[in-house]
C-alpha positions in Angstrom: -69.2 176.3 -47.9 -70.2 177.7 -51.2 -73.9 177.2 -52.1 -76.2 178.2 -54.9 -79.9 178.9 -54.6 -82.3 178.1 -57.5 -85.9 177.0 -58.1 -86.7 173.4 -57.5 -89.6 171.2 -58.3 -92.5 170.7 -55.9 -91.6 167.0 -55.6 -88.0 167.8 -54.6 -89.3 170.5 -52.1 -91.7 168.1 -50.6 -89.2 165.3 -50.4 -86.8 167.6 -48.5 -89.6 168.6 -46.0 -90.6 165.0 -45.5 -87.1 164.0 -44.6 -87.0 166.5 -41.7 -88.6 165.7 -38.3 -90.8 168.8 -38.8 -91.3 172.0 -40.6 -93.8 174.8 -40.5 -97.0 174.2 -42.4 -96.3 177.5 -44.1 -93.2 176.0 -45.7 -94.7 173.1 -47.5 -95.3 173.4 -51.3 -99.1 173.2 -51.0 -99.2 176.3 -48.8 -98.5 178.4 -51.9 -101.9 177.4 -53.3 -103.6 178.6 -50.2 -102.5 182.2 -50.9 -103.8 183.1 -54.4 -102.6 186.7 -54.2 -99.0 185.6 -54.0 -96.8 183.8 -56.5 -95.3 180.7 -54.9 -91.8 179.5 -55.7 -90.0 176.5 -54.3 -86.3 177.3 -53.7 -83.4 174.9 -53.1 -80.0 175.4 -51.6 -77.3 173.2 -53.3 -73.8 172.7 -51.9 -70.6 172.3 -54.1 -71.4 168.6 -54.6 -74.9 169.3 -55.9 -76.5 168.0 -52.7 -79.8 169.7 -51.7 -79.0 171.2 -48.2 -81.9 173.6 -47.8 -85.4 174.5 -49.1 -88.0 177.2 -48.8 -91.4 178.3 -50.0 -91.0 181.9 -51.2 -94.2 183.9 -51.7 -94.0 186.8 -54.1 -96.6 189.6 -53.7 -96.7 192.0 -56.7 -96.6 195.8 -56.0 -99.9 197.3 -56.9 -99.8 199.2 -60.2 -99.7 198.8 -63.9 -98.0 195.7 -65.3 -94.9 196.7 -67.1 -92.9 193.9 -68.7 -89.6 193.4 -67.0 -90.3 196.0 -64.3 -92.6 194.0 -62.0 -91.5 194.4 -58.4 -92.4 192.0 -55.5 -92.4 191.7 -51.8 -90.8 188.3 -51.2 -92.0 186.5 -48.0 -90.6 183.3 -46.5 -93.0 182.6 -43.6 -91.3 180.6 -40.8 -88.5 179.8 -43.2 -86.2 179.1 -44.9 -85.4 175.5 -43.9 -81.7 175.8 -43.7 -79.0 175.2 -41.1 -79.5 178.2 -38.7 -76.2 177.7 -36.9 -74.4 181.1 -36.8 -71.2 179.9 -38.5 -71.8 180.0 -42.3 -75.3 181.5 -42.0 -74.5 184.6 -44.1 -73.2 182.3 -46.8 -76.6 180.7 -47.0 -78.7 183.9 -47.0 -76.7 186.0 -49.4 -77.3 183.7 -52.5 -81.0 183.7 -51.5 -81.1 187.5 -51.5 -79.3 187.6 -54.9 -81.8 185.1 -56.4 -84.8 187.1 -55.1 -83.3 190.4 -56.3 -82.9 189.0 -59.8 -86.5 187.7 -59.5 -87.7 191.3 -59.0 -88.0 191.5 -55.2 -87.6 194.9 -53.6 -87.8 193.6 -50.0 -87.3 190.1 -48.5 -89.1 189.2 -45.3 -88.5 185.9 -43.5 -89.3 184.3 -40.2 -86.3 182.3 -38.9 -87.6 179.1 -37.2 -85.3 179.8 -34.3 -86.5 179.6 -30.7 -85.2 182.2 -28.3 -86.9 181.6 -25.0 -89.4 179.3 -23.3 -91.6 179.8 -20.2 -93.2 176.8 -18.6 -96.9 177.0 -17.5 -96.0 177.8 -13.9 -93.8 180.7 -14.9 -96.5 182.1 -17.1 -99.2 181.8 -14.4 -96.9 183.5 -11.9 -96.2 186.3 -14.4 -99.9 186.9 -15.0 -100.5 187.1 -11.2 -97.6 189.5 -10.7 -98.8 193.1 -10.5 -95.6 194.5 -11.9 -95.4 192.2 -14.9 -96.6 193.9 -18.1 -95.1 191.8 -20.9 -94.0 188.2 -21.1 -90.8 189.3 -22.8 -89.8 191.0 -19.5 -90.3 187.9 -17.4 -87.4 185.6 -16.6 -87.6 182.6 -18.9 -87.5 179.0 -17.9 -84.9 178.4 -20.6 -82.9 180.5 -23.1 -80.9 179.5 -26.2 -77.9 181.8 -26.6 -77.5 180.8 -30.2 -80.6 182.8 -31.1 -78.8 186.0 -30.0 -75.9 185.0 -32.2 -78.2 184.4 -35.2 -79.7 187.9 -34.6 -76.2 189.4 -34.5 -75.4 187.9 -37.9 -78.6 189.1 -39.4 -78.1 192.7 -38.2 -74.5 192.8 -39.5 -75.8 191.6 -42.9 -78.4 194.5 -43.0 -81.5 192.6 -41.9 -84.0 194.6 -39.8 -86.2 193.0 -37.2 -89.9 193.9 -37.5 -91.8 195.0 -34.5 -93.0 192.1 -32.3 -96.6 193.4 -32.5 -99.0 196.1 -31.5 -100.6 196.5 -28.1 -101.8 192.9 -28.0 -98.4 191.5 -28.8 -99.3 189.9 -32.2 -97.2 190.5 -35.2 -98.6 191.3 -38.6 -97.3 188.0 -40.1 -96.7 184.8 -38.3 -96.8 184.9 -34.5 -93.6 185.5 -32.6 -95.1 184.1 -29.4 -96.8 180.7 -29.4 -98.0 178.1 -26.9 -96.9 174.5 -27.3 -97.6 171.3 -25.4 -94.6 168.9 -25.6 -95.5 165.3 -26.3 -92.1 163.7 -26.7 -91.1 161.3 -24.0 -94.6 161.5 -22.4 -97.5 159.1 -22.3 -101.0 160.2 -23.2 -101.9 159.8 -19.5 -99.0 162.2 -18.7 -100.3 164.7 -21.1 -103.8 164.6 -19.6 -102.4 164.7 -16.2 -100.5 167.9 -17.2 -103.8 169.7 -17.9 -104.9 172.0 -15.1 -107.9 171.1 -13.0 -110.3 173.2 -15.0 -109.3 171.6 -18.3 -109.7 168.1 -16.9 -113.0 169.0 -15.3 -114.3 170.4 -18.6 -113.2 167.3 -20.6 -115.0 165.1 -18.1 -118.1 167.2 -18.3 -118.2 166.9 -22.1 -117.8 163.1 -21.8 -120.6 162.8 -19.3 -122.9 165.1 -21.3 -122.5 162.8 -24.3 -120.6 165.2 -26.6 -119.3 163.3 -29.7 -116.4 164.6 -31.7 -116.1 163.4 -35.2 -113.8 164.0 -38.1 -115.3 166.0 -40.9 -114.6 166.5 -44.6 -114.8 169.1 -47.3 -118.6 168.9 -47.1 -118.6 169.9 -43.4 -116.6 173.2 -44.0 -119.8 175.3 -44.3 -120.9 174.1 -40.8 -117.5 174.9 -39.4 -117.5 178.3 -41.1 -120.9 179.2 -39.6 -119.6 178.7 -36.1 -116.3 180.4 -37.0 -118.2 183.5 -38.2 -120.1 183.6 -34.9 -116.8 183.3 -33.0 -115.3 186.2 -35.0 -118.1 188.5 -34.1 -117.9 187.5 -30.4 -114.1 187.7 -30.2 -113.7 190.8 -32.4 -111.6 189.6 -35.3 -112.1 189.7 -39.0 -113.1 186.2 -40.3 -111.7 184.6 -43.4 -114.3 183.7 -46.1 -115.4 180.1 -46.6 -113.6 179.8 -50.0 -110.3 180.3 -48.1 -110.9 177.2 -46.0 -112.1 175.2 -49.0 -109.0 176.2 -50.9 -106.8 175.2 -47.9 -108.5 171.9 -47.6 -108.1 171.0 -51.3 -104.5 172.1 -51.4 -103.2 170.6 -48.2 -105.1 167.2 -48.3 -104.0 166.7 -51.9 -100.4 166.9 -50.7 -101.0 164.6 -47.7 -104.3 163.2 -46.4 -103.5 164.2 -42.8 -102.0 167.6 -43.6 -105.3 169.2 -42.6 -108.1 167.7 -40.4 -111.5 169.0 -39.4 -113.2 168.1 -36.2 -116.8 168.8 -35.2 -118.4 168.3 -31.7 -122.0 167.1 -31.8 -124.5 167.2 -29.0 -128.2 166.3 -29.4 -127.9 166.5 -33.2 -126.3 170.0 -33.2 -122.7 171.0 -34.0 -121.6 173.2 -31.1 -117.9 173.5 -31.8 -115.4 172.8 -34.5 -111.7 173.2 -35.2 -109.0 172.4 -37.8 -105.6 170.7 -37.1 -102.6 170.8 -39.4 -99.7 168.3 -39.3 -96.2 168.3 -40.8 -93.9 165.5 -39.6 -93.8 165.5 -35.8 -95.5 168.9 -35.4 -99.2 169.4 -35.1 -101.0 172.7 -34.9 -104.4 173.7 -33.6 -105.2 176.1 -36.5 -108.7 177.5 -36.4 -111.3 177.1 -33.7 -115.0 177.9 -33.7 -117.9 177.5 -31.2 -121.3 178.8 -30.3 -122.5 180.2 -27.0 -125.4 177.7 -27.0 -125.2 174.9 -24.4 -121.8 176.0 -23.3 -122.2 173.9 -20.2 -121.5 170.7 -22.1 -118.0 171.9 -22.9 -117.9 171.0 -26.6 -114.8 173.1 -27.3 -112.9 171.2 -24.6 -114.0 167.9 -26.2 -112.7 169.0 -29.6 -109.3 170.1 -28.1 -108.8 166.8 -26.3 -109.7 164.8 -29.3 -107.2 166.7 -31.5 -104.5 166.3 -28.9 -105.2 162.6 -28.7 -105.1 162.2 -32.4 -102.0 164.3 -32.8 -100.3 162.1 -30.1 -101.4 158.9 -32.0 -100.0 160.4 -35.2 -96.6 160.6 -33.6 -96.5 164.3 -32.9 -93.7 165.5 -30.7 -95.4 168.8 -30.0 -99.0 170.1 -30.1 -98.9 173.8 -31.1 -101.8 176.1 -30.0 -100.2 178.9 -32.1 -100.2 182.6 -31.3 -100.5 184.1 -27.9 -100.3 187.7 -26.6 -97.3 188.6 -24.6 -99.4 191.3 -22.8 -99.9 190.3 -19.2 -102.1 193.3 -18.2 -105.7 192.5 -17.1 -106.9 195.1 -19.6 -105.6 193.1 -22.5 -108.6 191.5 -24.3 -106.4 188.5 -25.3 -105.3 187.6 -21.8 -108.2 185.2 -21.4 -106.9 183.3 -24.5 -103.5 183.1 -22.9 -105.0 181.7 -19.6 -106.9 179.1 -21.6 -103.8 177.9 -23.4 -101.7 177.9 -20.2 -104.2 175.4 -18.8 -102.8 172.8 -21.1 -99.7 172.7 -18.9 -97.4 173.4 -21.9 -95.0 176.3 -22.4 -94.9 179.7 -24.0 -92.3 179.9 -26.8 -90.7 183.0 -28.3 -89.3 182.7 -31.8 -86.8 185.2 -33.3 -89.6 187.0 -35.1 -89.7 188.3 -38.6 -86.9 190.2 -40.4 -86.8 192.4 -43.5 -84.0 193.0 -45.9 -84.6 196.1 -48.1 -83.2 195.5 -51.6 -84.7 198.8 -52.8 -84.8 201.3 -49.9 -87.2 203.7 -51.6 -89.9 201.0 -52.2 -89.2 199.5 -48.8 -90.0 202.9 -47.1 -93.1 203.2 -49.3 -94.3 199.8 -48.2 -93.8 200.6 -44.5 -95.7 203.9 -45.0 -98.6 202.0 -46.7 -98.7 199.4 -43.9 -98.7 202.2 -41.3 -101.6 204.0 -43.0 -103.6 200.9 -43.5 
């Protein structure tokens, strides 16, 4: 099938995403407004009959340096995209016109994250792996299920000249979107089944929060400062660099303008004080736990557990087929400081999921090597 790739309107892009069961929140048009340092472009794939058969949000990051008309160069990034048919037959014919369009646009490198699942490990398999002294990485543990088509996709990409980026550093996290995530499947299950799938500690904590009188309410734009205060405290405690408040304000304005339920904010109150808060994103039948925040004060009332259960309940009522807790480490060693986060997510009774990861296509090898050197030094 011969296809052409060209810019499309935001409305056409959104209509394509809306017609799909789900897509990544990083592939909706509004996500481009969340990233002000990147130039967003909605791309469409058209078949010989003029039918739109694919779409993507491409983010273009200018190379630092003086602006010379006609000589601007960009890193083109398609996070968790593009939204195309990822079946191996014909895949090269879909990606080649994308590369040509982005080359003409001034891109020196294209990075994408195919939304292709490779392997899954159910909660029991992950718990067994954590307890096994010889297990060091999740990727080395026998999966519960494996999709051989993912390997075929990887073979096509390598033959085309794409290069797979490293899956992450010592903690297993990639520099871009996470390769390993933890998801709770909702499809075909009642809400009672979902609660019953939580481990004993999760169920006990939810019950404690209910008995303690923790109230979880939906917040709005005006509540983002309260969320951010807890988020900053969490960042110090868990040793990560927090995003500034304007980032979340920009995200709220962009996403909720596109769809009122694209982003939600939840706050857990106890005795007049906000003890925990979190954001949830939804696109179609997919819901994500995006950012979480909490204080160490009154931890015994389990406010964070109350927030999680409320978000899971609301996601279920919105028709979500999956509740995604996002990135996890694939490091299983006790010394890994993120192992506790993995244990926390395993308690939901869901499954660890490995995606195909992110891939680079160097259109200008000299600039591509310079980019990698810059990233290494940074």
